[in-house]
C-alpha positions in Angstrom: 10.1 -5.0 -1.9 9.2 -8.7 -2.1 11.4 -11.4 -3.6 8.9 -11.5 -6.6 9.4 -7.6 -7.3 12.2 -6.1 -9.0 13.1 -2.4 -9.3 12.3 -1.1 -12.9 15.3 1.3 -13.1 18.2 2.7 -11.2 17.6 5.3 -8.4 17.9 8.9 -9.7 20.7 10.8 -8.1 20.2 14.1 -6.4 20.4 17.1 -8.5 23.9 18.3 -7.0 25.5 15.0 -7.9 24.4 15.2 -11.4 25.7 18.6 -12.2 29.5 18.0 -12.0 30.3 19.2 -15.4 28.1 22.0 -15.3 29.2 23.2 -12.0 32.9 23.1 -13.0 31.9 25.3 -16.0 30.2 27.8 -13.8 33.2 28.1 -11.5 35.5 28.7 -14.6 33.1 31.3 -15.7 33.3 33.1 -12.3 37.1 32.8 -12.1 37.3 34.3 -15.6 35.3 37.1 -14.6 37.1 37.7 -11.5 40.5 37.5 -13.4 39.1 40.1 -16.0 37.9 42.4 -13.2 41.3 42.2 -11.5 43.2 42.9 -14.7 41.0 45.9 -15.1 41.7 47.0 -11.5 45.6 46.5 -11.9 45.5 48.4 -15.2 43.7 51.2 -13.6 46.3 51.4 -10.7 49.2 52.0 -13.1 50.3 48.2 -13.6 51.9 47.7 -10.2 54.5 44.8 -10.1 52.7 43.1 -7.2 49.4 43.2 -9.1 50.7 42.1 -12.5 52.8 39.2 -11.0 50.0 38.3 -8.6 47.4 38.2 -11.6 49.9 36.3 -13.9 50.5 33.7 -11.3 46.8 33.2 -10.3 46.0 32.9 -14.1 48.4 30.4 -14.8 47.4 28.5 -11.7 43.8 28.3 -13.1 45.0 27.0 -16.3 47.0 24.4 -15.0 44.3 23.2 -12.7 43.3 20.8 -15.7 46.5 19.4 -16.9 49.0 19.6 -14.1 46.7 19.9 -10.9 49.3 20.2 -8.2 51.6 22.9 -10.2 48.0 24.8 -10.5 47.5 24.7 -6.8 50.9 25.9 -6.1 50.7 28.8 -8.5 47.1 30.0 -7.3 48.2 29.8 -3.8 51.3 31.7 -4.6 49.3 34.6 -6.3 48.2 36.1 -3.1 51.7 35.6 -1.6 53.5 37.5 -4.5 51.1 40.3 -4.5 51.4 40.8 -0.8 55.3 40.7 -0.8 55.1 43.5 -3.6 52.7 45.7 -1.7 49.6 44.7 -3.6 46.5 44.0 -1.6 45.4 40.5 -3.0 41.8 40.4 -2.2 40.9 39.1 -5.6 43.5 36.7 -5.7 42.1 35.2 -2.4 38.9 34.8 -4.0 40.3 33.2 -7.0 42.5 30.8 -5.1 39.3 29.7 -3.0 37.5 29.0 -6.2 40.4 27.1 -7.4 40.4 24.8 -4.5 36.6 24.1 -5.1 37.5 23.1 -8.6 40.7 21.0 -7.8 38.3 19.3 -5.1 35.6 18.5 -7.7 38.3 17.0 -10.1 39.5 14.7 -7.4 42.1 16.4 -5.5 42.2 15.9 -1.6 40.1 18.6 0.1 43.0 18.7 2.9 45.6 19.6 0.3 43.8 22.1 -1.7 42.0 23.6 1.3 45.1 23.5 3.4 47.6 25.0 0.9 45.2 27.9 -0.2 44.3 28.4 3.3 48.0 28.9 4.6 48.7 31.0 1.6 45.9 33.4 2.3 46.7 33.6 5.9 50.4 34.3 5.1 49.3 37.0 2.5 47.1 38.5 5.1 50.0 38.7 7.6 52.5 40.2 5.0 49.7 42.8 4.1 48.6 43.8 7.6 51.2 42.5 10.0 48.8 40.8 12.0 46.6 37.7 12.1 44.4 38.7 14.9 40.6 38.8 13.7 40.0 42.0 15.8 42.8 43.9 13.8 42.1 42.3 10.4 38.9 40.3 10.0 40.2 39.2 6.5 42.5 36.6 8.3 39.8 34.3 9.4 37.7 34.7 6.2 40.5 34.0 3.8 41.5 30.7 5.7 37.6 29.7 6.5 36.7 30.3 2.8 39.5 28.2 1.4 38.8 25.3 3.6 35.1 25.4 3.2 35.2 25.5 -0.6 37.4 22.7 -0.7 35.3 20.8 1.7 32.1 21.3 -0.6 33.8 20.4 -3.5 35.0 17.1 -2.0 31.3 16.5 -0.5 29.8 16.9 -4.0 32.7 14.6 -5.5 32.0 11.8 -3.2 28.3 12.2 -3.7 28.6 11.6 -7.4 30.9 8.8 -6.7 28.3 7.0 -4.4 25.3 7.6 -6.9 27.3 6.5 -9.7 28.2 3.2 -7.7 24.8 3.0 -6.6 23.4 3.3 -10.0 25.9 0.6 -11.2 25.0 -1.8 -8.6 21.3 -1.5 -9.0 21.7 -1.8 -12.8 23.5 -5.1 -12.0 20.9 -6.3 -9.7 18.0 -5.6 -12.2 20.1 -7.5 -14.7 20.6 -10.4 -12.4 17.2 -10.6 -11.2 15.8 -10.4 -14.9 18.0 -13.3 -15.7 16.8 -15.4 -12.7 13.3 -14.7 -13.7 14.0 -15.7 -17.2 15.5 -19.1 -16.1 12.6 -19.6 -13.6 10.2 -19.1 -16.5 12.0 -21.4 -18.8 12.2 -24.1 -16.1 8.5 -23.9 -15.5 7.8 -23.7 -19.2 9.7 -27.2 -19.4 8.0 -28.6 -16.6 4.4 -27.7 -18.2 5.6 -29.2 -21.5 6.7 -32.6 -19.9 3.5 -32.7 -17.9 1.5 -32.0 -21.1 3.4 -34.6 -23.0 3.1 -37.2 -20.4 -0.6 -36.7 -19.4 -2.7 -34.8 -21.9 -1.0 -36.0 -25.0 -0.9 -39.5 -23.8 -4.6 -39.5 -23.1 -5.5 -38.0 -26.3 -3.5 -40.6 -28.4 -5.3 -43.2 -26.4 -8.7 -41.8 -27.4 -7.7 -41.7 -31.0 -6.7 -45.4 -30.8 -10.0 -46.2 -29.2 -11.9 -44.6 -31.9 -10.1 -46.4 -34.4 -10.8 -49.6 -32.8 -14.5 -48.9 -32.5 -14.5 -48.2 -36.3 -13.3 -51.5 -36.8 -15.8 -53.3 -34.4 -18.8 -51.4 -36.1 -21.2 -53.5 -38.0 -20.9 -53.3 -41.9 -24.0 -51.1 -42.4 -23.2 -48.6 -39.5 -22.5 -45.9 -42.2 -23.8 -42.9 -40.1 -21.7 -44.1 -36.9 -18.6 -44.4 -39.1 -19.0 -40.9 -40.3 -19.2 -39.6 -36.7 -16.2 -41.7 -35.8 -14.1 -40.3 -38.6 -15.1 -36.7 -37.8 -14.3 -37.5 -34.2 -10.8 -38.9 -35.3 -10.1 -35.6 -37.4 -10.9 -33.7 -34.4 -8.6 -35.7 -32.1 -5.8 -35.5 -34.8 -6.3 -31.9 -34.7 -6.0 -31.7 -31.0 -2.9 -33.9 -31.2 -1.2 -31.5 -33.7 -1.9 -28.5 -31.8 -0.6 -30.2 -28.5 2.7 -30.8 -30.3 2.9 -27.4 -31.6 2.3 -26.1 -28.1 5.0 -28.5 -26.9 7.4 -27.2 -29.3 6.5 -23.7 -28.5 7.1 -24.3 -24.6 10.4 -26.0 -25.0 11.9 -23.1 -27.3 10.4 -20.4 -25.3 8.8 -18.6 -28.2 5.2 -17.3 -28.7 2.9 -20.0 -30.5 1.6 -17.3 -33.1 5.3 -16.4 -34.1 6.0 -20.2 -34.7 2.8 -21.1 -36.7 4.2 -22.9 -39.8 1.5 -21.6 -42.0 -1.0 -18.8 -42.0 -3.7 -20.0 -39.8 -6.6 -17.8 -41.4 -6.3 -20.1 -44.5 -7.5 -23.0 -42.4 -10.9 -21.2 -41.8 -12.7 -23.1 -44.6 -11.6 -26.3 -42.8 -12.8 -25.1 -39.6 -16.4 -24.3 -41.0 -16.4 -27.7 -42.7 -15.7 -29.2 -39.2 -18.7 -27.6 -37.6 -20.9 -28.4 -40.6 -20.2 -32.1 -40.0 -20.9 -31.4 -36.3 -24.4 -30.5 -37.3 -24.4 -26.8 -37.8 -25.9 -25.2 -40.9 -23.5 -22.6 -42.1 -23.7 -19.9 -45.0 -20.0 -18.8 -45.5 -18.8 -16.0 -47.6 -15.2 -16.0 -47.6 -12.8 -13.6 -49.6 -9.1 -12.7 -49.7 -8.1 -15.7 -47.7 -4.8 -16.0 -49.9 -3.8 -12.4 -48.7 -0.6 -12.7 -46.6 -1.0 -11.5 -42.8 1.3 -11.3 -40.1 1.1 -14.7 -38.2 -0.2 -13.0 -35.0 -3.1 -11.6 -36.9 -3.7 -14.6 -38.9 -3.7 -16.8 -35.7 -6.1 -14.2 -34.1 -8.6 -14.6 -37.1 -8.6 -18.1 -36.8 -9.0 -18.4 -33.2 -11.7 -15.9 -33.1 -13.7 -17.8 -35.9 -13.3 -21.0 -34.1 -14.6 -19.6 -30.6 -17.6 -17.7 -32.4 -18.5 -21.0 -34.2 -18.2 -23.0 -31.0 -20.5 -20.4 -29.3 -22.9 -20.6 -32.0 -23.0 -24.4 -31.9 -23.4 -24.4 -28.2 -26.0 -21.7 -27.8 -27.6 -21.2 -31.1 -30.3 -23.2 -33.0 -27.9 -24.6 -35.8 -28.3 -21.9 -38.4 -25.2 -19.6 -38.7 -23.9 -17.0 -41.4 -20.2 -16.6 -41.5 -18.6 -13.6 -43.5 -14.8 -13.3 -43.6 -13.1 -10.5 -45.6 -9.3 -10.4 -45.7 -7.5 -7.2 -47.4 -4.0 -5.8 -47.0 -5.6 -3.5 -44.5 -6.7 -6.3 -42.2 -9.5 -8.8 -41.4 -13.2 -8.1 -41.2 -15.2 -10.9 -39.5 -18.9 -11.3 -38.8 -20.7 -14.4 -37.2 -24.6 -14.3 -36.9 -26.4 -17.2 -35.4 -30.1 -17.9 -34.6 -30.5 -18.2 -30.7 -31.6 -21.4 -29.1 -35.2 -20.8 -27.5 -35.6 -21.9 -24.0 -39.2 -22.3 -22.9 -38.5 -21.3 -19.4 -35.9 -18.6 -19.7 -36.4 -17.3 -23.3 -33.5 -17.2 -25.7 -30.3 -18.6 -24.4 -27.4 -16.2 -23.7 -24.1 -16.8 -25.4 -20.6 -15.9 -24.3 -18.8 -16.0 -21.1 -15.1 -16.7 -20.9 -15.0 -17.3 -24.6 -16.1 -13.7 -25.2 -13.3 -12.5 -22.7 -10.8 -14.6 -24.7 -11.8 -13.4 -28.1 -11.6 -9.9 -26.9 -8.3 -10.3 -25.4 -6.9 -12.2 -28.7 -8.1 -9.2 -30.9 -6.7 -6.7 -28.6 -3.3 -8.2 -28.7 -3.2 -7.5 -32.3 -4.8 -3.9 -32.0 -8.1 -5.1 -33.2 -11.5 -5.3 -31.4 -14.6 -7.7 -31.1 -18.1 -6.3 -30.6 -21.2 -8.2 -29.9 -24.9 -7.4 -30.0 -28.1 -9.5 -29.8 -31.9 -9.3 -29.8 -34.7 -12.0 -29.1 -33.7 -13.9 -32.4 -30.0 -13.2 -33.3 -26.7 -13.0 -31.9 -24.1 -11.0 -33.9 -20.3 -10.9 -33.2 -18.1 -9.0 -35.3 -14.4 -8.6 -35.1 -11.8 -6.2 -37.0 -8.2 -6.8 -37.0 -5.5 -4.6 -38.4 -2.9 -5.9 -40.9 0.1 -4.7 -38.8 -0.1 -5.4 -34.9 0.1 -2.2 -33.0 2.7 -1.6 -30.2 1.4 -2.7 -26.6 3.4 -1.3 -23.6 6.4 -0.5 -25.8 6.8 -3.8 -27.6 5.1 -5.4 -30.7 1.8 -7.3 -29.9 
């Protein structure tokens, strides 16, 4: 993983470390079934004292495992001893004691304590019953002790695995959060740097151009009306660039999206945009409806920017005649721009588009809309449809 990458989520722990509560419930069910079977066995044998006392001690020990763990350990370990002292073969009590050691280890008791006590009690009860701990005489001696130690060790291992993965998950989550905060800080710093550069270089140069245009207007002869009109149009364009530059600077400094901070719905400025291109020499037939309908700012901005880029392409690649149709309804925006293609004697009709088309498609897609183009030998059509509500993109509002 490089320094620019970060994990998207914490690692998933193994199955056995995620099943702690479930495993405890399963153990309790097994122990309950064993107690029931032992109770039936003791009742069938005529309720001998050793069997009854061993069953009571074991059952009480299991019940205390949650509230008073060490008392529970003593009672489940005492069950086999009590049964053996009164002549009852405590095989079921051994098994229940081993499961109790597993349960206690899962709940945090030391495996040495739970496994050692139960193993010692099982060995002692085997000796009381058979009078020998030799595995050649009585194999239960080794089985009873080994089972207690093994179950306690398994419980301790599962508990430590759960603890390890819980800590790993916590640290990974903290690392992701810290990394995200560092990335956000870097983005904010870069945004401010770009804002400073834009203000100091681009903004300054545009302001200088505006000043020179004003000076040129003053220096023109009195009868240069056409030139004054061109200079006035150029000044309006420069002032529009200055306003948009200031808006971009504000966006960069506060760290929000430009469309979300647009002070007024931009689709309402489409008539002004059309007039700008008319002054630049385009013959535009416009059919506009529903511009007073409120739209989400992202959709409004997309409608304006797509119209702006489509008219720019028509001015650059067309012959000067353009048809614009914009229809705004509560359901969304339908936009169509059709222009005559400029004929090139050498290569035929010029081709429009390029990066502008890519930008328009991306702008439309960001709101859940689409842009389509088609052309023939004379005409170039661009149509865009934008829904009134931006759709979700990658789990976040577009």
